[in-house]
All heavy atoms as TSV, in Angstrom:
chain	resi	resn	atom	element	x	y	z
A	1	MET	N	N	-11.397	54.910	26.749
A	1	MET	CA	C	-12.759	55.376	26.662
A	1	MET	C	C	-12.757	56.876	26.411
A	1	MET	O	O	-12.364	57.650	27.254
A	1	MET	CB	C	-13.505	55.094	27.955
A	1	MET	CG	C	-13.557	53.667	28.372
A	1	MET	SD	S	-14.887	52.873	27.503
A	1	MET	CE	C	-14.348	51.207	27.571
A	2	THR	N	N	-13.186	57.278	25.273
A	2	THR	CA	C	-13.242	58.701	24.980
A	2	THR	C	C	-14.628	59.059	24.487
A	2	THR	O	O	-15.441	58.198	24.212
A	2	THR	CB	C	-12.200	59.068	23.905
A	2	THR	OG1	O	-12.496	58.331	22.723
A	2	THR	CG2	C	-10.790	58.796	24.369
A	3	GLY	N	N	-14.877	60.331	24.377
A	3	GLY	CA	C	-16.150	60.771	23.840
A	3	GLY	C	C	-17.328	60.511	24.741
A	3	GLY	O	O	-18.451	60.424	24.286
A	4	GLY	N	N	-17.090	60.369	26.048
A	4	GLY	CA	C	-18.199	60.166	26.975
A	4	GLY	C	C	-18.864	58.813	26.855
A	4	GLY	O	O	-20.022	58.661	27.180
A	5	ALA	N	N	-18.131	57.804	26.411
A	5	ALA	CA	C	-18.738	56.488	26.219
A	5	ALA	C	C	-19.078	55.805	27.538
A	5	ALA	O	O	-20.008	55.037	27.605
A	5	ALA	CB	C	-17.815	55.591	25.397
A	6	VAL	N	N	-18.322	56.075	28.587
A	6	VAL	CA	C	-18.567	55.412	29.862
A	6	VAL	C	C	-19.714	56.074	30.585
A	6	VAL	O	O	-19.714	57.270	30.800
A	6	VAL	CB	C	-17.311	55.448	30.755
A	6	VAL	CG1	C	-17.616	54.880	32.126
A	6	VAL	CG2	C	-16.173	54.696	30.103
A	7	CYS	N	N	-20.685	55.285	30.946
A	7	CYS	CA	C	-21.811	55.777	31.733
A	7	CYS	C	C	-21.594	55.456	33.195
A	7	CYS	O	O	-21.800	56.294	34.051
A	7	CYS	CB	C	-23.104	55.140	31.219
A	7	CYS	SG	S	-24.565	55.634	32.122
A	8	ALA	N	N	-21.154	54.253	33.499
A	8	ALA	CA	C	-20.909	53.837	34.876
A	8	ALA	C	C	-19.969	52.656	34.863
A	8	ALA	O	O	-19.933	51.891	33.912
A	8	ALA	CB	C	-22.217	53.467	35.559
A	9	ALA	N	N	-19.200	52.523	35.918
A	9	ALA	CA	C	-18.321	51.373	36.072
A	9	ALA	C	C	-18.530	50.829	37.472
A	9	ALA	O	O	-18.630	51.587	38.420
A	9	ALA	CB	C	-16.862	51.777	35.876
A	10	ARG	N	N	-18.632	49.533	37.583
A	10	ARG	CA	C	-18.853	48.938	38.891
A	10	ARG	C	C	-18.181	47.577	38.964
A	10	ARG	O	O	-17.932	46.943	37.953
A	10	ARG	CB	C	-20.337	48.813	39.174
A	10	ARG	CG	C	-21.072	47.870	38.227
A	10	ARG	CD	C	-22.574	47.965	38.434
A	10	ARG	NE	N	-23.294	47.092	37.565
A	10	ARG	CZ	C	-23.579	47.329	36.290
A	10	ARG	NH1	N	-23.170	48.424	35.730
A	10	ARG	NH2	N	-24.262	46.468	35.575
A	11	ARG	N	N	-17.915	47.159	40.180
A	11	ARG	CA	C	-17.332	45.854	40.434
A	11	ARG	C	C	-18.475	44.851	40.576
A	11	ARG	O	O	-19.517	45.165	41.126
A	11	ARG	CB	C	-16.528	45.907	41.733
A	11	ARG	CG	C	-15.859	44.626	42.075
A	11	ARG	CD	C	-15.177	44.764	43.438
A	11	ARG	NE	N	-14.705	43.487	43.894
A	11	ARG	CZ	C	-15.464	42.547	44.417
A	11	ARG	NH1	N	-16.742	42.727	44.562
A	11	ARG	NH2	N	-14.957	41.394	44.804
A	12	SER	N	N	-18.261	43.649	40.072
A	12	SER	CA	C	-19.279	42.611	40.189
A	12	SER	C	C	-18.617	41.303	40.586
A	12	SER	O	O	-17.543	40.975	40.107
A	12	SER	CB	C	-20.001	42.432	38.852
A	12	SER	OG	O	-20.951	41.414	38.931
A	13	SER	N	N	-19.284	40.560	41.450
A	13	SER	CA	C	-18.731	39.277	41.885
A	13	SER	C	C	-19.204	38.110	41.033
A	13	SER	O	O	-18.717	37.007	41.165
A	13	SER	CB	C	-19.096	39.017	43.343
A	13	SER	OG	O	-20.494	39.000	43.491
A	14	GLY	N	N	-20.153	38.325	40.163
A	14	GLY	CA	C	-20.609	37.228	39.322
A	14	GLY	C	C	-21.671	37.676	38.346
A	14	GLY	O	O	-22.401	38.616	38.593
A	15	ALA	N	N	-21.732	37.020	37.201
A	15	ALA	CA	C	-22.728	37.325	36.190
A	15	ALA	C	C	-22.857	36.121	35.270
A	15	ALA	O	O	-21.934	35.322	35.155
A	15	ALA	CB	C	-22.322	38.562	35.393
A	16	ALA	N	N	-23.991	35.990	34.626
A	16	ALA	CA	C	-24.207	34.896	33.685
A	16	ALA	C	C	-23.634	35.290	32.337
A	16	ALA	O	O	-24.207	36.113	31.633
A	16	ALA	CB	C	-25.693	34.588	33.564
A	17	VAL	N	N	-22.464	34.764	32.006
A	17	VAL	CA	C	-21.787	35.108	30.761
A	17	VAL	C	C	-21.229	33.848	30.124
A	17	VAL	O	O	-21.051	32.832	30.801
A	17	VAL	CB	C	-20.640	36.116	30.995
A	17	VAL	CG1	C	-21.170	37.446	31.476
A	17	VAL	CG2	C	-19.629	35.570	31.972
A	18	PRO	N	N	-20.925	33.895	28.830
A	18	PRO	CA	C	-20.305	32.733	28.199
A	18	PRO	C	C	-18.963	32.411	28.859
A	18	PRO	O	O	-18.294	33.308	29.360
A	18	PRO	CB	C	-20.097	33.183	26.754
A	18	PRO	CG	C	-20.931	34.391	26.565
A	18	PRO	CD	C	-21.109	35.005	27.922
A	19	ALA	N	N	-18.560	31.158	28.847
A	19	ALA	CA	C	-17.277	30.760	29.435
A	19	ALA	C	C	-16.131	31.460	28.718
A	19	ALA	O	O	-16.018	31.382	27.505
A	19	ALA	CB	C	-17.119	29.248	29.335
A	20	GLY	N	N	-15.316	32.176	29.470
A	20	GLY	CA	C	-14.128	32.818	28.922
A	20	GLY	C	C	-14.358	34.169	28.309
A	20	GLY	O	O	-13.815	35.151	28.757
A	21	GLY	N	N	-15.166	34.261	27.303
A	21	GLY	CA	C	-15.377	35.554	26.674
A	21	GLY	C	C	-16.211	35.454	25.417
A	21	GLY	O	O	-16.580	34.379	24.983
A	22	GLY	N	N	-16.501	36.610	24.884
A	22	GLY	CA	C	-17.306	36.693	23.681
A	22	GLY	C	C	-18.428	37.690	23.864
A	22	GLY	O	O	-18.296	38.656	24.609
A	23	GLU	N	N	-19.535	37.439	23.187
A	23	GLU	CA	C	-20.694	38.316	23.280
A	23	GLU	C	C	-21.806	37.641	24.061
A	23	GLU	O	O	-22.009	36.444	23.958
A	23	GLU	CB	C	-21.231	38.661	21.895
A	23	GLU	CG	C	-20.327	39.547	21.108
A	23	GLU	CD	C	-20.936	39.956	19.775
A	23	GLU	OE1	O	-22.172	39.982	19.654
A	23	GLU	OE2	O	-20.161	40.233	18.863
A	24	ARG	N	N	-22.518	38.453	24.824
A	24	ARG	CA	C	-23.716	37.985	25.527
A	24	ARG	C	C	-24.876	38.780	24.953
A	24	ARG	O	O	-24.913	40.001	25.062
A	24	ARG	CB	C	-23.573	38.246	27.023
A	24	ARG	CG	C	-24.815	37.911	27.806
A	24	ARG	CD	C	-24.600	38.236	29.286
A	24	ARG	NE	N	-25.831	38.039	29.996
A	24	ARG	CZ	C	-26.641	39.026	30.391
A	24	ARG	NH1	N	-26.336	40.268	30.154
A	24	ARG	NH2	N	-27.752	38.749	31.031
A	25	LEU	N	N	-25.806	38.091	24.317
A	25	LEU	CA	C	-26.967	38.737	23.712
A	25	LEU	C	C	-28.167	38.615	24.637
A	25	LEU	O	O	-28.360	37.582	25.276
A	25	LEU	CB	C	-27.291	38.089	22.372
A	25	LEU	CG	C	-26.177	38.142	21.329
A	25	LEU	CD1	C	-26.556	37.309	20.120
A	25	LEU	CD2	C	-25.885	39.564	20.919
A	26	TYR	N	N	-28.958	39.669	24.729
A	26	TYR	CA	C	-30.177	39.660	25.530
A	26	TYR	C	C	-31.121	40.708	24.964
A	26	TYR	O	O	-30.731	41.476	24.072
A	26	TYR	CB	C	-29.868	39.867	27.014
A	26	TYR	CG	C	-29.204	41.174	27.346
A	26	TYR	CD1	C	-29.920	42.214	27.927
A	26	TYR	CD2	C	-27.863	41.386	27.083
A	26	TYR	CE1	C	-29.321	43.416	28.234
A	26	TYR	CE2	C	-27.254	42.586	27.393
A	26	TYR	CZ	C	-27.990	43.599	27.964
A	26	TYR	OH	O	-27.386	44.787	28.265
A	27	PRO	N	N	-32.377	40.763	25.400
A	27	PRO	CA	C	-33.369	41.627	24.764
A	27	PRO	C	C	-33.002	43.112	24.688
A	27	PRO	O	O	-33.425	43.806	23.771
A	27	PRO	CB	C	-34.625	41.432	25.621
A	27	PRO	CG	C	-34.480	40.069	26.183
A	27	PRO	CD	C	-33.004	39.902	26.426
A	28	LEU	N	N	-32.205	43.618	25.624
A	28	LEU	CA	C	-31.872	45.049	25.620
A	28	LEU	C	C	-30.602	45.391	24.854
A	28	LEU	O	O	-30.212	46.547	24.778
A	28	LEU	CB	C	-31.750	45.563	27.060
A	28	LEU	CG	C	-33.019	45.450	27.891
A	28	LEU	CD1	C	-32.762	45.914	29.318
A	28	LEU	CD2	C	-34.154	46.239	27.268
A	29	GLY	N	N	-29.919	44.392	24.312
A	29	GLY	CA	C	-28.699	44.671	23.560
A	29	GLY	C	C	-27.723	43.525	23.620
A	29	GLY	O	O	-28.098	42.365	23.730
A	30	ARG	N	N	-26.442	43.871	23.579
A	30	ARG	CA	C	-25.408	42.847	23.673
A	30	ARG	C	C	-24.238	43.380	24.483
A	30	ARG	O	O	-23.937	44.574	24.471
A	30	ARG	CB	C	-24.958	42.373	22.300
A	30	ARG	CG	C	-24.272	43.410	21.476
A	30	ARG	CD	C	-23.981	42.873	20.085
A	30	ARG	NE	N	-23.328	43.918	19.311
A	30	ARG	CZ	C	-22.434	43.702	18.390
A	30	ARG	NH1	N	-22.080	42.481	18.086
A	30	ARG	NH2	N	-21.894	44.702	17.745
A	31	ASP	N	N	-23.604	42.483	25.193
A	31	ASP	CA	C	-22.451	42.802	26.026
A	31	ASP	C	C	-21.225	42.120	25.445
A	31	ASP	O	O	-21.326	41.060	24.839
A	31	ASP	CB	C	-22.631	42.277	27.451
A	31	ASP	CG	C	-23.790	42.911	28.190
A	31	ASP	OD1	O	-24.277	43.967	27.755
A	31	ASP	OD2	O	-24.203	42.336	29.210
A	32	PHE	N	N	-20.061	42.720	25.671
A	32	PHE	CA	C	-18.798	42.069	25.364
A	32	PHE	C	C	-18.202	41.618	26.680
A	32	PHE	O	O	-18.098	42.403	27.618
A	32	PHE	CB	C	-17.820	43.004	24.652
A	32	PHE	CG	C	-16.505	42.340	24.395
A	32	PHE	CD1	C	-16.353	41.511	23.306
A	32	PHE	CD2	C	-15.446	42.528	25.257
A	32	PHE	CE1	C	-15.148	40.861	23.082
A	32	PHE	CE2	C	-14.236	41.880	25.037
A	32	PHE	CZ	C	-14.081	41.053	23.943
A	33	VAL	N	N	-17.814	40.351	26.762
A	33	VAL	CA	C	-17.266	39.821	28.010
A	33	VAL	C	C	-15.918	39.152	27.767
A	33	VAL	O	O	-15.711	38.502	26.749
A	33	VAL	CB	C	-18.230	38.826	28.689
A	33	VAL	CG1	C	-19.508	39.509	29.100
A	33	VAL	CG2	C	-18.533	37.646	27.792
A	34	ALA	N	N	-15.011	39.363	28.709
A	34	ALA	CA	C	-13.714	38.683	28.748
A	34	ALA	C	C	-13.456	38.411	30.221
A	34	ALA	O	O	-12.939	39.260	30.934
A	34	ALA	CB	C	-12.633	39.555	28.132
A	35	VAL	N	N	-13.882	37.234	30.672
A	35	VAL	CA	C	-13.842	36.926	32.103
A	35	VAL	C	C	-13.137	35.603	32.362
A	35	VAL	O	O	-13.104	34.731	31.504
A	35	VAL	CB	C	-15.261	36.889	32.709
A	35	VAL	CG1	C	-15.929	38.247	32.602
A	35	VAL	CG2	C	-16.118	35.844	32.045
A	36	ARG	N	N	-12.590	35.503	33.596
A	36	ARG	CA	C	-11.948	34.275	34.047
A	36	ARG	C	C	-12.537	33.896	35.390
A	36	ARG	O	O	-12.774	34.765	36.239
A	36	ARG	CB	C	-10.446	34.484	34.180
A	36	ARG	CG	C	-9.782	34.679	32.833
A	36	ARG	CD	C	-8.294	34.888	32.893
A	36	ARG	NE	N	-7.631	34.260	34.010
A	36	ARG	CZ	C	-6.433	34.599	34.437
A	36	ARG	NH1	N	-5.790	35.577	33.850
A	36	ARG	NH2	N	-5.876	33.991	35.463
A	37	ALA	N	N	-12.744	32.623	35.597
A	37	ALA	CA	C	-13.285	32.126	36.863
A	37	ALA	C	C	-12.370	32.513	38.017
A	37	ALA	O	O	-11.148	32.431	37.911
A	37	ALA	CB	C	-13.454	30.614	36.809
A	38	GLY	N	N	-12.984	32.981	39.102
A	38	GLY	CA	C	-12.227	33.324	40.292
A	38	GLY	C	C	-11.541	34.670	40.267
A	38	GLY	O	O	-10.843	35.028	41.202
A	39	VAL	N	N	-11.707	35.428	39.180
A	39	VAL	CA	C	-11.089	36.748	39.060
A	39	VAL	C	C	-12.203	37.789	39.084
A	39	VAL	O	O	-13.198	37.642	38.381
A	39	VAL	CB	C	-10.270	36.870	37.746
A	39	VAL	CG1	C	-9.634	38.238	37.622
A	39	VAL	CG2	C	-9.216	35.771	37.682
A	40	PRO	N	N	-12.041	38.855	39.891
A	40	PRO	CA	C	-13.077	39.888	39.947
A	40	PRO	C	C	-13.351	40.492	38.566
A	40	PRO	O	O	-12.483	40.488	37.697
A	40	PRO	CB	C	-12.493	40.944	40.890
A	40	PRO	CG	C	-11.473	40.217	41.688
A	40	PRO	CD	C	-10.932	39.140	40.793
A	41	VAL	N	N	-14.561	41.011	38.399
A	41	VAL	CA	C	-14.996	41.551	37.115
A	41	VAL	C	C	-15.404	43.010	37.270
A	41	VAL	O	O	-16.056	43.374	38.239
A	41	VAL	CB	C	-16.192	40.732	36.568
A	41	VAL	CG1	C	-16.752	41.348	35.295
A	41	VAL	CG2	C	-15.777	39.292	36.332
A	42	VAL	N	N	-14.994	43.824	36.306
A	42	VAL	CA	C	-15.473	45.203	36.211
A	42	VAL	C	C	-16.492	45.235	35.082
A	42	VAL	O	O	-16.227	44.730	33.991
A	42	VAL	CB	C	-14.331	46.194	35.917
A	42	VAL	CG1	C	-14.878	47.574	35.593
A	42	VAL	CG2	C	-13.385	46.267	37.088
A	43	ILE	N	N	-17.660	45.798	35.363
A	43	ILE	CA	C	-18.697	45.959	34.345
A	43	ILE	C	C	-18.818	47.441	34.022
A	43	ILE	O	O	-18.971	48.260	34.929
A	43	ILE	CB	C	-20.041	45.402	34.834
A	43	ILE	CG1	C	-19.904	43.905	35.104
A	43	ILE	CG2	C	-21.134	45.669	33.798
A	43	ILE	CD1	C	-21.127	43.290	35.721
A	44	VAL	N	N	-18.723	47.769	32.750
A	44	VAL	CA	C	-18.803	49.159	32.301
A	44	VAL	C	C	-20.051	49.319	31.451
A	44	VAL	O	O	-20.191	48.666	30.416
A	44	VAL	CB	C	-17.545	49.540	31.482
A	44	VAL	CG1	C	-17.624	50.993	31.038
A	44	VAL	CG2	C	-16.275	49.273	32.272
A	45	ASP	N	N	-20.970	50.159	31.907
A	45	ASP	CA	C	-22.162	50.496	31.116
A	45	ASP	C	C	-21.761	51.575	30.116
A	45	ASP	O	O	-21.150	52.568	30.494
A	45	ASP	CB	C	-23.271	51.026	32.018
A	45	ASP	CG	C	-23.766	49.976	32.996
A	45	ASP	OD1	O	-23.955	48.833	32.596
A	45	ASP	OD2	O	-23.956	50.339	34.165
A	46	LEU	N	N	-22.104	51.375	28.856
A	46	LEU	CA	C	-21.705	52.300	27.797
A	46	LEU	C	C	-22.886	53.104	27.281
A	46	LEU	O	O	-24.026	52.648	27.322
A	46	LEU	CB	C	-21.069	51.519	26.642
A	46	LEU	CG	C	-19.835	50.697	27.026
A	46	LEU	CD1	C	-19.412	49.822	25.858
A	46	LEU	CD2	C	-18.699	51.593	27.463
A	47	ARG	N	N	-22.598	54.283	26.782
A	47	ARG	CA	C	-23.614	55.125	26.144
A	47	ARG	C	C	-23.560	54.926	24.644
A	47	ARG	O	O	-22.515	54.662	24.077
A	47	ARG	CB	C	-23.339	56.600	26.455
A	47	ARG	CG	C	-23.495	56.944	27.907
A	47	ARG	CD	C	-23.366	58.454	28.079
A	47	ARG	NE	N	-23.309	58.768	29.489
A	47	ARG	CZ	C	-22.423	59.562	30.035
A	47	ARG	NH1	N	-21.496	60.129	29.296
A	47	ARG	NH2	N	-22.448	59.807	31.325
A	48	ARG	N	N	-24.663	55.097	24.010
A	48	ARG	CA	C	-24.737	55.003	22.554
A	48	ARG	C	C	-24.067	56.231	21.940
A	48	ARG	O	O	-24.009	57.259	22.581
A	48	ARG	CB	C	-26.200	54.929	22.123
A	48	ARG	CG	C	-26.894	53.727	22.717
A	48	ARG	CD	C	-27.522	52.909	21.624
A	48	ARG	NE	N	-28.217	51.771	22.181
A	48	ARG	CZ	C	-27.749	50.538	22.094
A	48	ARG	NH1	N	-26.621	50.303	21.505
A	48	ARG	NH2	N	-28.422	49.538	22.600
A	49	PRO	N	N	-23.530	56.211	20.781
A	49	PRO	CA	C	-23.555	55.113	19.819
A	49	PRO	C	C	-22.299	54.248	19.923
A	49	PRO	O	O	-21.213	54.666	19.550
A	49	PRO	CB	C	-23.589	55.820	18.480
A	49	PRO	CG	C	-22.808	57.079	18.712
A	49	PRO	CD	C	-23.033	57.440	20.159
A	50	VAL	N	N	-22.424	53.087	20.468
A	50	VAL	CA	C	-21.362	52.087	20.527
A	50	VAL	C	C	-21.997	50.732	20.254
A	50	VAL	O	O	-23.193	50.556	20.461
A	50	VAL	CB	C	-20.627	52.087	21.892
A	50	VAL	CG1	C	-19.855	53.371	22.101
A	50	VAL	CG2	C	-21.586	51.873	23.037
A	51	PRO	N	N	-21.230	49.758	19.770
A	51	PRO	CA	C	-21.835	48.474	19.407
A	51	PRO	C	C	-22.297	47.620	20.591
A	51	PRO	O	O	-23.130	46.750	20.407
A	51	PRO	CB	C	-20.734	47.765	18.623
A	51	PRO	CG	C	-19.475	48.457	18.980
A	51	PRO	CD	C	-19.832	49.848	19.383
A	52	PHE	N	N	-21.773	47.887	21.792
A	52	PHE	CA	C	-22.138	47.073	22.942
A	52	PHE	C	C	-22.826	47.915	24.002
A	52	PHE	O	O	-22.565	49.102	24.144
A	52	PHE	CB	C	-20.898	46.413	23.555
A	52	PHE	CG	C	-20.223	45.450	22.618
A	52	PHE	CD1	C	-19.074	45.813	21.938
A	52	PHE	CD2	C	-20.745	44.188	22.403
A	52	PHE	CE1	C	-18.459	44.936	21.059
A	52	PHE	CE2	C	-20.143	43.303	21.530
A	52	PHE	CZ	C	-18.997	43.681	20.860
A	53	THR	N	N	-23.696	47.279	24.770
A	53	THR	CA	C	-24.379	47.932	25.887
A	53	THR	C	C	-23.461	47.999	27.095
A	53	THR	O	O	-23.428	48.991	27.808
A	53	THR	CB	C	-25.658	47.156	26.246
A	53	THR	OG1	O	-26.456	47.041	25.065
A	53	THR	CG2	C	-26.448	47.860	27.333
A	54	ARG	N	N	-22.709	46.914	27.313
A	54	ARG	CA	C	-21.797	46.835	28.457
A	54	ARG	C	C	-20.534	46.068	28.086
A	54	ARG	O	O	-20.551	45.236	27.183
A	54	ARG	CB	C	-22.451	46.100	29.628
A	54	ARG	CG	C	-23.487	46.879	30.343
A	54	ARG	CD	C	-24.082	46.069	31.444
A	54	ARG	NE	N	-24.965	45.081	30.828
A	54	ARG	CZ	C	-25.978	44.507	31.437
A	54	ARG	NH1	N	-26.221	44.776	32.687
A	54	ARG	NH2	N	-26.747	43.656	30.822
A	55	LEU	N	N	-19.477	46.324	28.859
A	55	LEU	CA	C	-18.257	45.529	28.815
A	55	LEU	C	C	-18.111	44.872	30.176
A	55	LEU	O	O	-18.322	45.525	31.203
A	55	LEU	CB	C	-17.031	46.409	28.571
A	55	LEU	CG	C	-17.016	47.284	27.334
A	55	LEU	CD1	C	-15.759	48.148	27.336
A	55	LEU	CD2	C	-17.081	46.439	26.083
A	56	ALA	N	N	-17.740	43.613	30.201
A	56	ALA	CA	C	-17.445	42.906	31.452
A	56	ALA	C	C	-16.072	42.280	31.289
A	56	ALA	O	O	-15.868	41.443	30.413
A	56	ALA	CB	C	-18.499	41.844	31.735
A	57	VAL	N	N	-15.121	42.726	32.134
A	57	VAL	CA	C	-13.735	42.302	31.978
A	57	VAL	C	C	-13.165	41.900	33.336
A	57	VAL	O	O	-13.313	42.629	34.315
A	57	VAL	CB	C	-12.883	43.446	31.380
A	57	VAL	CG1	C	-11.441	43.021	31.187
A	57	VAL	CG2	C	-13.475	43.923	30.060
A	58	SER	N	N	-12.498	40.754	33.384
A	58	SER	CA	C	-11.815	40.321	34.607
A	58	SER	C	C	-10.542	41.129	34.786
A	58	SER	O	O	-9.768	41.305	33.843
A	58	SER	CB	C	-11.431	38.844	34.522
A	58	SER	OG	O	-12.566	38.034	34.567
A	59	VAL	N	N	-10.343	41.632	36.000
A	59	VAL	CA	C	-9.108	42.346	36.358
A	59	VAL	C	C	-8.761	41.974	37.793
A	59	VAL	O	O	-9.649	41.698	38.601
A	59	VAL	CB	C	-9.245	43.872	36.211
A	59	VAL	CG1	C	-9.434	44.275	34.765
A	59	VAL	CG2	C	-10.361	44.411	37.057
A	60	ALA	N	N	-7.486	42.004	38.114
A	60	ALA	CA	C	-7.046	41.603	39.454
A	60	ALA	C	C	-7.616	42.508	40.536
A	60	ALA	O	O	-8.039	42.033	41.588
A	60	ALA	CB	C	-5.522	41.593	39.520
A	61	ASP	N	N	-7.636	43.808	40.312
A	61	ASP	CA	C	-8.149	44.753	41.302
A	61	ASP	C	C	-9.344	45.498	40.704
A	61	ASP	O	O	-9.223	46.628	40.224
A	61	ASP	CB	C	-7.062	45.730	41.741
A	61	ASP	CG	C	-7.470	46.555	42.950
A	61	ASP	OD1	O	-8.686	46.667	43.228
A	61	ASP	OD2	O	-6.581	47.100	43.616
A	62	ALA	N	N	-10.495	44.855	40.741
A	62	ALA	CA	C	-11.691	45.410	40.106
A	62	ALA	C	C	-12.123	46.720	40.743
A	62	ALA	O	O	-12.585	47.633	40.048
A	62	ALA	CB	C	-12.830	44.395	40.149
A	63	GLU	N	N	-11.997	46.835	42.042
A	63	GLU	CA	C	-12.409	48.069	42.729
A	63	GLU	C	C	-11.579	49.255	42.242
A	63	GLU	O	O	-12.113	50.322	41.933
A	63	GLU	CB	C	-12.250	47.898	44.241
A	63	GLU	CG	C	-12.969	48.950	45.047
A	63	GLU	CD	C	-14.485	48.861	44.896
A	63	GLU	OE1	O	-15.029	47.758	44.910
A	63	GLU	OE2	O	-15.107	49.923	44.765
A	64	GLN	N	N	-10.267	49.083	42.152
A	64	GLN	CA	C	-9.386	50.153	41.676
A	64	GLN	C	C	-9.669	50.476	40.205
A	64	GLN	O	O	-9.712	51.647	39.815
A	64	GLN	CB	C	-7.927	49.756	41.853
A	64	GLN	CG	C	-6.955	50.819	41.398
A	64	GLN	CD	C	-5.503	50.393	41.565
A	64	GLN	OE1	O	-5.217	49.271	41.947
A	64	GLN	NE2	N	-4.597	51.301	41.287
A	65	ALA	N	N	-9.872	49.456	39.393
A	65	ALA	CA	C	-10.153	49.683	37.974
A	65	ALA	C	C	-11.470	50.429	37.786
A	65	ALA	O	O	-11.561	51.358	36.982
A	65	ALA	CB	C	-10.188	48.348	37.226
A	66	ALA	N	N	-12.504	50.048	38.546
A	66	ALA	CA	C	-13.799	50.724	38.441
A	66	ALA	C	C	-13.671	52.189	38.853
A	66	ALA	O	O	-14.222	53.075	38.194
A	66	ALA	CB	C	-14.847	50.014	39.295
A	67	GLU	N	N	-12.940	52.465	39.915
A	67	GLU	CA	C	-12.757	53.844	40.363
A	67	GLU	C	C	-11.988	54.661	39.329
A	67	GLU	O	O	-12.333	55.816	39.055
A	67	GLU	CB	C	-12.045	53.890	41.715
A	67	GLU	CG	C	-11.846	55.292	42.247
A	67	GLU	CD	C	-13.137	56.090	42.388
A	67	GLU	OE1	O	-14.184	55.500	42.704
A	67	GLU	OE2	O	-13.103	57.325	42.174
A	68	ALA	N	N	-10.956	54.085	38.728
A	68	ALA	CA	C	-10.195	54.788	37.700
A	68	ALA	C	C	-11.081	55.123	36.493
A	68	ALA	O	O	-11.008	56.222	35.943
A	68	ALA	CB	C	-9.003	53.948	37.256
A	69	LEU	N	N	-11.946	54.206	36.104
A	69	LEU	CA	C	-12.869	54.469	34.990
A	69	LEU	C	C	-13.882	55.552	35.354
A	69	LEU	O	O	-14.200	56.413	34.529
A	69	LEU	CB	C	-13.592	53.188	34.584
A	69	LEU	CG	C	-12.731	52.175	33.833
A	69	LEU	CD1	C	-13.436	50.831	33.765
A	69	LEU	CD2	C	-12.400	52.685	32.449
A	70	ARG	N	N	-14.386	55.533	36.583
A	70	ARG	CA	C	-15.327	56.581	37.021
A	70	ARG	C	C	-14.654	57.948	36.980
A	70	ARG	O	O	-15.237	58.913	36.487
A	70	ARG	CB	C	-15.854	56.284	38.410
A	70	ARG	CG	C	-16.940	55.223	38.447
A	70	ARG	CD	C	-17.607	55.148	39.817
A	70	ARG	NE	N	-16.706	54.622	40.819
A	70	ARG	CZ	C	-16.600	53.340	41.147
A	70	ARG	NH1	N	-17.337	52.438	40.541
A	70	ARG	NH2	N	-15.765	52.954	42.078
A	71	ARG	N	N	-13.414	58.043	37.480
A	71	ARG	CA	C	-12.693	59.323	37.455
A	71	ARG	C	C	-12.489	59.802	36.029
A	71	ARG	O	O	-12.694	60.961	35.713
A	71	ARG	CB	C	-11.351	59.193	38.172
A	71	ARG	CG	C	-11.432	59.235	39.666
A	71	ARG	CD	C	-10.063	59.416	40.298
A	71	ARG	NE	N	-9.049	58.501	39.803
A	71	ARG	CZ	C	-8.757	57.311	40.340
A	71	ARG	NH1	N	-9.411	56.888	41.394
A	71	ARG	NH2	N	-7.821	56.554	39.823
A	72	ARG	N	N	-12.084	58.895	35.167
A	72	ARG	CA	C	-11.811	59.253	33.765
A	72	ARG	C	C	-13.072	59.711	33.047
A	72	ARG	O	O	-13.048	60.628	32.238
A	72	ARG	CB	C	-11.201	58.059	33.055
A	72	ARG	CG	C	-10.989	58.248	31.598
A	72	ARG	CD	C	-9.581	58.231	31.267
A	72	ARG	NE	N	-9.458	58.458	29.836
A	72	ARG	CZ	C	-8.330	58.550	29.241
A	72	ARG	NH1	N	-7.236	58.440	29.924
A	72	ARG	NH2	N	-8.269	58.779	27.965
A	73	SER	N	N	-14.200	59.075	33.337
A	73	SER	CA	C	-15.454	59.419	32.639
A	73	SER	C	C	-15.987	60.782	33.061
A	73	SER	O	O	-16.760	61.400	32.343
A	73	SER	CB	C	-16.510	58.343	32.861
A	73	SER	OG	O	-16.989	58.365	34.175
A	74	ARG	N	N	-15.570	61.255	34.227
A	74	ARG	CA	C	-16.012	62.584	34.692
A	74	ARG	C	C	-15.230	63.698	34.015
A	74	ARG	O	O	-15.608	64.855	34.123
A	74	ARG	CB	C	-15.821	62.698	36.197
A	74	ARG	CG	C	-16.790	61.862	36.981
A	74	ARG	CD	C	-16.601	62.083	38.464
A	74	ARG	NE	N	-16.968	60.877	39.165
A	74	ARG	CZ	C	-16.238	60.275	40.095
A	74	ARG	NH1	N	-15.088	60.788	40.472
A	74	ARG	NH2	N	-16.650	59.175	40.653
A	75	GLY	N	N	-14.151	63.361	33.330
A	75	GLY	CA	C	-13.400	64.372	32.613
A	75	GLY	C	C	-12.181	64.724	33.316
A	75	GLY	O	O	-11.378	65.467	33.224
C-alpha cells in the first residue's frame, strides 16, 4: 500500500461476501474479497483513486495484520 491508499484497517469476524473471493458490488462502490470460512478477516478501507472501496482478506492473525497496516499507513 503506497501513496496513502489505506484509510483504515480493522479486524472483522464476519461479512456478507461471495463464497471464497471476488468482487462485492453495492451502491457505494465495490469491494475485493478473498476470504475463507473460519479464518479471521482484515478489512482495509481505501482512499480514491483506486478501483475498490475496500479489501477484505482472510489472514491467520487479523489483529496483527490490521495493526501493521495502520502503522504503515501513518508513514
